[in-house]
C-alpha positions in Angstrom: 100.7 132.6 119.6 102.1 135.8 120.8 99.9 136.4 123.8 100.9 135.1 127.2 97.8 136.1 129.2 97.0 133.6 131.9 93.9 131.4 131.6 92.9 129.7 134.8 96.5 130.1 136.1 98.1 128.8 132.9 99.8 131.0 130.3 98.4 130.8 126.8 101.8 129.6 125.5 101.8 126.6 127.9 98.2 125.7 126.8 99.2 126.0 123.1 102.2 123.7 123.7 100.0 121.1 125.5 97.5 121.2 122.6 100.4 120.4 120.2 101.5 117.5 122.4 97.9 116.1 122.5 97.5 116.4 118.7 100.8 114.5 118.0 100.0 111.9 120.6 96.5 111.2 119.2 98.1 110.5 115.7 98.8 107.0 117.0 95.1 106.2 117.3 93.5 105.8 113.9 91.1 103.0 113.8 88.5 104.9 111.8 88.3 108.0 109.7 88.0 110.9 110.4 90.3 110.0 113.4 90.1 111.8 116.7 93.2 113.8 115.8 91.5 115.0 112.6 88.5 116.4 114.4 90.5 118.0 117.2 92.8 119.5 114.6 89.9 121.3 112.9 88.9 122.9 116.2 92.5 123.8 117.1 93.2 125.4 113.8 90.0 127.4 113.9 90.7 128.8 117.4 94.4 129.3 116.7 93.7 131.3 113.5 92.1 134.0 115.7 95.0 134.0 118.2 97.9 134.5 115.9 98.6 131.6 113.5 101.0 132.9 111.0 102.2 131.7 107.6 105.4 133.0 106.2 106.5 133.1 102.6 109.0 130.3 103.2 106.3 127.7 103.6 104.1 129.0 100.7 105.6 126.5 98.2 104.3 123.6 100.4 101.0 125.3 100.9 100.5 125.9 97.1 101.6 122.4 96.0 99.5 120.7 98.7 96.5 122.8 97.7 96.9 121.8 94.1 97.1 118.2 95.2 93.7 118.5 96.9 92.3 120.5 94.0 93.3 117.7 91.6 91.5 115.2 93.9 88.3 117.3 93.8 88.5 117.6 90.0 88.6 113.7 89.8 85.0 113.8 91.2 83.9 114.8 87.8 84.7 111.3 86.7 82.4 109.7 89.4 78.7 108.9 89.5 78.5 108.5 93.3 80.2 110.7 95.9 79.6 109.3 99.4 82.9 107.4 100.2 85.0 109.6 97.9 83.9 112.7 99.8 85.1 111.2 103.1 88.3 110.2 101.5 89.1 113.6 100.1 88.0 115.3 103.4 90.6 113.2 105.2 93.3 114.3 102.7 92.3 117.9 103.3 92.6 117.4 107.1 96.1 116.0 106.6 97.2 118.9 104.4 95.9 121.3 107.0 97.9 119.4 109.6 101.1 119.9 107.6 100.5 123.6 107.2 99.6 123.9 110.9 102.8 122.2 112.1 104.9 124.2 109.8 103.3 127.4 111.1 103.5 126.8 114.8 107.1 125.7 114.6 108.1 129.2 113.6 107.4 130.4 117.2 109.1 128.8 120.3 110.9 126.5 117.8 113.1 124.6 120.2 110.4 123.8 122.8 107.8 122.8 120.2 110.3 120.5 118.4 110.9 118.9 121.7 107.2 118.5 122.4 106.6 116.9 119.0 109.5 114.6 119.5 108.5 113.5 123.0 104.8 113.2 122.3 105.5 111.1 119.2 107.9 108.8 121.0 105.5 108.3 123.9 102.5 107.5 121.7 104.5 105.1 119.6 105.8 103.2 122.6 102.2 102.9 123.9 100.9 101.9 120.5 103.7 99.3 120.1 102.9 97.8 123.5 99.2 97.5 122.5 100.2 95.7 119.3 102.7 93.4 121.0 100.3 92.4 123.8 97.4 91.9 121.4 99.5 89.8 119.1 100.1 87.3 122.0 96.5 87.5 123.2 97.3 89.3 126.4 94.7 92.0 126.0 90.9 91.8 126.2 89.5 91.9 122.6 93.0 91.4 121.2 91.4 90.9 117.8 90.7 94.6 117.6 94.5 95.3 117.5 95.6 92.6 115.1 94.8 91.8 111.5 95.7 88.7 109.4 97.8 87.4 112.3 99.8 90.6 112.3 100.0 93.3 115.0 98.4 96.6 114.0 98.1 98.4 117.4 95.6 101.2 117.3 95.7 101.5 113.5 93.5 100.1 110.8 96.3 98.4 109.0 99.6 96.7 110.1 101.2 98.5 107.0 100.6 101.8 108.7 101.3 100.7 112.3 104.8 99.4 111.4 106.0 102.5 109.5 104.6 104.8 112.2 107.0 103.3 114.7 110.1 103.9 112.6 110.6 107.6 113.4 110.7 107.2 117.2 113.0 104.2 116.8 115.4 106.3 114.8 115.1 109.2 117.4 116.0 106.9 120.3 118.7 105.1 118.4 120.4 108.4 117.6 120.2 109.5 121.2 121.8 106.2 122.4 124.6 106.6 119.8 125.5 110.1 120.9 125.0 110.0 124.7 126.6 107.9 127.4 124.7 104.6 128.1 124.3 105.6 131.7 122.0 108.4 130.5 120.1 106.2 128.0 118.6 103.7 130.5 115.0 104.2 129.5 115.8 104.6 125.8 117.1 101.0 125.4 113.8 99.4 126.5 112.0 101.8 124.3 114.1 100.8 121.3 113.4 97.1 122.0 109.6 97.7 122.3 109.6 99.6 119.0 111.7 97.0 117.3 109.3 94.3 118.5 106.3 96.3 117.3 107.8 96.8 113.8 108.8 93.1 113.6 105.3 91.9 114.6 103.6 94.2 112.1 105.2 91.9 109.5 105.3 94.9 107.2 108.0 94.5 104.6 107.8 98.2 104.0 108.3 99.0 107.7 111.3 96.6 107.9 113.0 98.1 104.8 112.3 101.6 106.0 113.7 100.9 109.5 116.9 99.5 108.1 117.4 102.3 105.7 116.6 105.1 108.2 118.8 103.5 110.9 121.8 103.3 108.5 121.3 106.9 107.4 121.0 108.2 111.0 124.1 106.3 112.1 126.1 107.7 109.2 124.8 111.3 109.9 125.7 110.9 113.6 129.1 109.5 112.8 129.9 112.2 110.1 128.8 115.1 112.3 130.8 113.9 115.3 134.5 115.1 115.2 135.8 113.6 118.4 137.6 110.2 117.7 136.7 108.8 121.1 133.0 109.3 120.5 133.2 107.9 117.0 134.8 104.8 118.4 132.1 104.6 121.0 129.4 104.8 118.3 131.0 101.9 116.4 131.0 99.9 119.6 127.3 100.7 120.3 126.4 99.7 116.7 128.2 96.4 117.0 126.6 95.6 120.3 123.2 96.6 118.9 123.5 94.3 115.9 124.4 91.4 118.2 121.4 92.0 120.5 119.0 92.4 117.6 120.3 89.1 116.0 119.8 87.3 119.3 116.3 88.7 119.8 115.4 87.8 116.2 116.6 84.3 116.7 114.4 84.0 119.9 111.4 85.4 118.1 111.8 83.1 115.1 112.0 80.1 117.5 108.3 80.7 118.3 106.4 78.5 115.8 103.5 80.9 115.1 106.0 83.8 114.5 108.3 81.6 112.4 105.6 80.6 110.0 104.4 84.1 109.2 108.0 85.5 109.2 109.1 83.0 106.6 106.1 83.9 104.5 106.6 87.7 104.8 110.4 87.7 104.5 110.2 86.8 100.8 111.1 89.9 98.8 108.5 89.2 96.1 105.2 87.6 97.2 102.9 85.7 95.0 100.4 88.6 94.9 103.3 90.9 93.7 104.4 89.0 90.6 101.2 87.0 89.7 99.0 87.9 86.8 97.3 91.2 87.7 99.5 91.3 90.8 101.0 94.4 92.3 103.7 95.0 89.6 101.4 94.3 86.7 98.8 96.6 88.1 101.5 99.3 88.3 102.2 98.9 84.6 98.5 99.0 83.7 97.9 102.0 85.9 100.7 104.1 84.3 99.1 103.5 80.9 95.7 104.2 82.4 96.6 107.6 83.7 97.7 108.7 80.2 94.0 108.4 79.2 92.6 110.2 82.3 94.2 113.6 82.9 91.6 114.3 85.6 92.2 111.0 87.3 89.6 108.3 87.9 88.7 109.2 91.5 89.2 107.5 94.9 88.6 103.7 95.1 88.0 103.3 91.4 91.3 101.7 90.6 90.7 99.0 93.3 87.2 98.4 92.0 88.5 97.8 88.4 91.7 95.9 89.3 90.6 94.0 92.5 93.3 95.8 94.6 94.4 99.3 95.3 97.4 101.0 93.6 99.9 100.2 96.3 102.2 102.8 94.7 102.1 106.4 95.9 103.3 107.9 92.6 100.6 106.0 90.7 97.9 106.9 93.2 98.9 110.5 93.0 97.7 110.5 89.3 94.8 108.0 89.5 93.1 109.7 92.5 94.3 113.3 92.2 94.7 113.5 88.4 97.6 115.0 86.5 97.3 118.2 88.5 97.7 116.4 91.9 100.2 113.9 90.6 102.7 116.4 89.3 102.0 118.7 92.3 103.1 115.8 94.6 106.2 115.1 92.6 107.0 118.8 92.8 106.5 118.8 96.6 108.9 115.8 97.0 111.6 117.4 94.9 111.2 120.8 96.6 111.2 119.2 100.1 114.4 117.4 99.4 116.0 120.6 98.1 115.1 122.6 101.2 115.6 119.9 103.8 118.9 118.4 102.8 121.0 121.5 103.8 119.2 121.7 107.1 120.6 118.5 108.5 124.1 120.0 108.5 123.2 123.1 110.5 123.9 123.3 114.3 120.7 123.9 116.3 119.2 122.3 119.4 116.7 120.6 117.1 119.1 119.3 114.5 119.3 115.7 116.0 115.5 115.4 115.7 115.5 117.0 112.2 118.2 114.5 111.1 116.0 111.7 112.3 112.9 113.1 110.5 115.0 113.5 107.3 116.2 109.9 107.4 112.7 108.6 107.9 111.4 110.8 105.1 113.9 109.2 102.7 112.6 105.9 103.8 109.0 107.0 103.0 110.1 108.0 99.5 111.6 104.5 99.0 108.4 102.7 100.0 106.3 105.1 97.9 107.0 102.5 95.2 105.2 99.7 96.9 102.5 101.3 99.0 100.1 104.2 98.8 100.5 106.3 101.9 98.5 109.5 101.1 96.6 109.1 104.4 99.5 108.5 106.7 99.2 111.1 109.4 102.9 110.9 110.4 104.0 111.5 106.8 102.2 114.8 106.8 103.6 115.6 110.2 107.1 115.0 108.7 106.3 117.5 105.9 105.2 120.1 108.4 108.3 119.6 110.5 110.7 119.9 107.6 109.1 123.0 106.1 108.7 124.6 109.5 112.4 124.1 110.2 113.2 125.5 106.8 111.1 128.6 107.5 112.9 129.1 110.9 116.3 128.7 109.1 115.4 131.4 106.6 114.3 133.7 109.4 117.6 133.1 111.3 119.6 133.7 108.1 117.7 136.9 107.3 118.3 138.1 110.8 122.0 137.4 110.6 122.2 139.2 107.2 120.3 142.2 108.6 122.7 142.4 111.6 125.7 142.3 109.3 124.2 145.0 107.1 123.4 147.2 110.1 126.8 146.8 111.7 129.3 149.6 110.6 132.1 148.3 108.4 135.5 148.0 110.2 138.4 149.1 108.0 140.8 146.3 107.4 144.3 147.0 108.8 147.2 147.9 106.5 150.2 145.7 107.2 153.4 147.7 107.2 156.4 145.6 108.4 155.6 143.9 111.7 153.0 146.5 112.8 149.3 146.5 111.8 148.2 150.0 111.2 144.5 150.9 110.5 143.7 151.8 106.9 142.3 155.3 106.9 139.7 155.8 104.2 139.8 159.0 102.1 136.3 160.0 103.2 134.0 158.6 105.9 131.5 156.1 104.6 127.8 156.5 105.4 126.4 153.8 107.8 124.4 151.1 106.0 
């Protein structure tokens, strides 16, 4: 938004930033679809479009590929006889695609402040959501059953397998901050990390556990590699060692609780019975990849689960079954392109680079768990896409500005070195300014 006209004593930019914070905060509350954040997003995008929402060429690859993804899903409707639930499903996908485009667009204006707003709103909502899940798991909330499922914490989500992964990004953000700042300035972050760890653990989501470990290792390596002062590197190693000891002690205490121990032992197995059994997860994956060869338009939402008894539980497979060849290949193209544009960004020095490194580490974790879970309706994943592409667009703009400055600046003749004295090299004829 370019305008700064006051509305009831508040500048428009401040109102816009508050709206962004509310949207991100509400992404932690998804107990039904469309979620409150989806409905608010539609209203915000509609109003914002008339007030200066801008898309640059830098984000057009994401816009085009996500549009093809949705178009593939709509084409799969030709394979269905009934449309009621599939229409709701595809509408949710469209909401999430719009959210990615929206976040990528708004980050190109007031980038530093809005990155900070997204980061803080996400962290705050995740800590509150984790507290709800933890208290509900131990029956400390009225109607605790609303916030648990199958003896697992799910917070304000429909599924523990979404609740757990949602908490990973704020965990990584806070961990990186503790690694890179003195502990005396990280007082509130340490309790926040413990709350998020407890929420992830009590979700008993193997995907969340694996993603948390991978993302934490990546962010620790990034923080270590990009820090050049030996004293701070040594301090990081000390914090990592102390953190591992604390986590081990807390894990031992948690496992000592009989109810927790029972489900932990059950969930800690790398391969569950429903994974390797006949028509289990892995066999369904094989059948599914043969199935999509016969259905270039896909088979539509929910049809795989109706035929096989369980959903795809594989994002790559679901991209083809629900969104057809068009959507499946579009999503693969989106992933490859996102990695290509995001990887260089984590090495640049900007105020938002620490947050961007955390987002990138968690994005890699999501790509890993794409193999065991279908997360095409995870709101935080689409937020991640928006942040990465928005940061890329900003970087392109900064680079273009620097190149324009260099072109506009008159060339300074290099000195001609004669003995110990540097004399200016005089050109034969004056150059026209470029």
